[in-house]
N, C-alpha and C positions, 0 to 999 in steps of 0.2 A: 504494500500500500504506500502511495506517494503523497507528499505534501504538495499542495498546489503552488504554481507560479503563474504569473500573468503571461499570456501569450498562447501559442498553439498547444493543443492538447494531444497527447498520445493515448493509445488504448490502455486500459487498466483501471485501477481503483485509486481514488484520491480522498484525502480527508480535508474538509473545509469546515472549520469551527466544529460544531457538534454534529455535522452531517458526514455521510460517506456517499460518494458518487461513483458510478460505474459507467465506463464506455466500453462496449464490446461489439466487435464486428460479427454480424450473424450470417450475412449472405451477400456476397458481391459488394454492392455499394450501400448496403443497409447497415445501420448502427443502432444498437439498443442502448438507450440511456436510462439509468435509474438513479433516483436520489433516495437514500435511506436515512431514517431517524431511528437509531438503534438497529433493530432487525426488521423494522416496518418499512415497506416501500411507500413513500409519500408522493412520488411522481415517477411516471414511466412514459417514455417517448420512443418512437421509431423514427430514424432520420434516413432519408434516401436522397441520393444525388448531391451529397455535400462535396465541397472542395477542402475545407478545413474547419475545425472547431476550436474555439478559443475561450480561455478564462479572461474576463474583462471586468475591471472595477467600474461600478456604475453608481449613480446618484441614489441616495436612500429615500427615494420617492415612489418606488414602484411596488413595494410589498408592505403589508398584505394587499393594499390597493392604492391607487393614486389619489391622495387626499389634498396635497398642497405642493406648490413649487418652492415654498420658502423654508429656509433652515435657520434656526436661531441657535447660535453657539453662546453658551454662558461660560465665562472664564472662571476657572477655579481660583486663579490669582488675579485680582484687579490690577490694572496698569495705570499708574499716576503719571501724567504728562505735563511738563511745565509749559507756561505761555509761549506760543510761537515755536514750539519744538517739533521735531520730526524724529520718530524712532521706528523700529520694526521688531516683530516677534514672529514666531511660527506657531500655528494652531492646527489641531486635528479636525479633519472633516470625516464624518462617518460615511461609510460606503457599504454597498452590497456587492456580491459577486454574481455576475451574469455569465451565462454560457451562450455565446454567439455561434451561429452556424452560417458559414459563407459559401456562396457559389459565385465565382468571379468577385465583383465588388458588392453584390447584393447579400444582405444578411437578414436573419431572423433571430429573435431572442428565444432560445429553447427553454431557459429556466433562469430565475433570479433567486439566489440563495441569500436569505437575510442573515446578517452577522450579529444582530441584536434586536431585542424587542423594541418596536417603535414607541416613542413618546411624543406627545404633541403639547403645544402651549399656545396661549393667545398673546401676541405682541401688540400692545396698544389697548384701547378701550373696547368695551363689548359691542359698540355700534359701528366703529370705523376701523377696528384693529384687524390684524392678520393672523390666521391660523398658521402655525409653523411647526415643522419637525424640530424637536428639542434635543440638544446634545450638550453635555458638560465637558469642556476641553481643558487639558493642561496647557500651560504656556511653555514654549521652548525658545531657546536663544541661538540655536544652531540647527542645521538640517538633520533631522532625526527620523529616518524611515520607521514606520510603525506598521506591523502586520495587521491587516484588516482595517486600515485607516488610510486616508490621503492626507498629505501635509500641504498646508497653505502658508505662504509668506504674506503677512499682513503688515503693511506700512501704515502708521498712524501719524497724521498731521494735525496738530492743534493750531487752528487759525485764530483762536480767541486770545484775549489778554488775561486769562485766568488759568489756574490749574484745573485740569479735568481728570476724572476717573472713568476709565473705560472698563466695563464689566461684561459686555456682550457684543455680538456681531450678527447682523441680519444679512443673509445672502439669498439671492434669487437663483435657484438651480437651473433656470432657463438660461441665465447668463454665465453661470459657472462652467468651467471646462475641466475635464479630468484627463490626466495623462498617466502613462505607466512606463516602467522600464522593463522590456521583455526579459523573461526568464528570471525575474526577481519578484519580491513581494512589495516593491516600491511603487507607490502611487502619489501623484501630486495634482494640485490645481495650478491655475495661473496666479500671478501676484494679485493681491487685493489691496486697494487703497481706500482707507477711511479718512475722509476730510471732516474734521470736527468743527462745526459752526457755532456751537454753544455747549454749555455743560450737559445738555440733554438731547441735542440733535446732531446728526451727521449724515453724510452720504457715502455710499460704498461704490467704488469703481472697479472695473475688471480689466486687468492688464495682460501682460505676456508671461510665458513660462519663465521660471527663475532657475531651472536646472537644465542641463543639456542631456542629449541621448535619450530622450523620452518620446513616446508615441501618443498622439491624441486618440481618444476612443471615438468610435462612430456613435453619435448620440442616438439613443432610442427615440422612436417617433414622438413619444409623449413629452420629450424634453429637448427638442431641436432648438439650437441657438438662434436668436433673432438676427436678422441681417444687420441691424444697427444695435450695437451694444449699449444698453441703457444702464444708468446708475440705479442703485437701490437707496431710497430715502429711509433714514431712521428718525422718525418724528416723535417716538414715545419712549425715549431713554436710550442711553448708550452704556 
């Protein structure tokens, strides 16, 4: 039994978190896929006419169903920033593991394996606020690959004349982009930029990759990136 790595899959069995997955060639171009929880088969599929099958890190928005495109990260350690200052940290982005099946450049998502029980929260007031997937992240000061998570570089720019305390980050998964380094467990997003306009408001921009030798994922249809990258406003606290 093998541990998974991002990229192309070979036949055999793999362990992904609390699941076991099986890829078995059964006849010619047919593949049997099974996902087990313990000894119970929780999903079974037959694949025909494939070119390649891949483990891909994806946004935590597809399981158990698509509820929201927003993700709220709460920092385990608040960040205090002086007036007019710029700094950066690294934060975790939760991900799920998808199994993509390709024929030429066309793909389908065979399965999405959740790596944690989803939690949701309300960002803002009950009338105008946003439902968001919730995750509590540690703060890192250098690039630290984490199995089962993507790493994001977050640049924080305080444009006010006051000290500010940053305790959370709101991101739109439609604008987020996930990358991976093939044959490793390393996953990343692009650089994120939080412009702080007041002690309680900010906007989040979406930049470029901050590491080299990584591959962008093909976005699932539910979360295709917009042609014009928009910023995300944080109007109900930072």
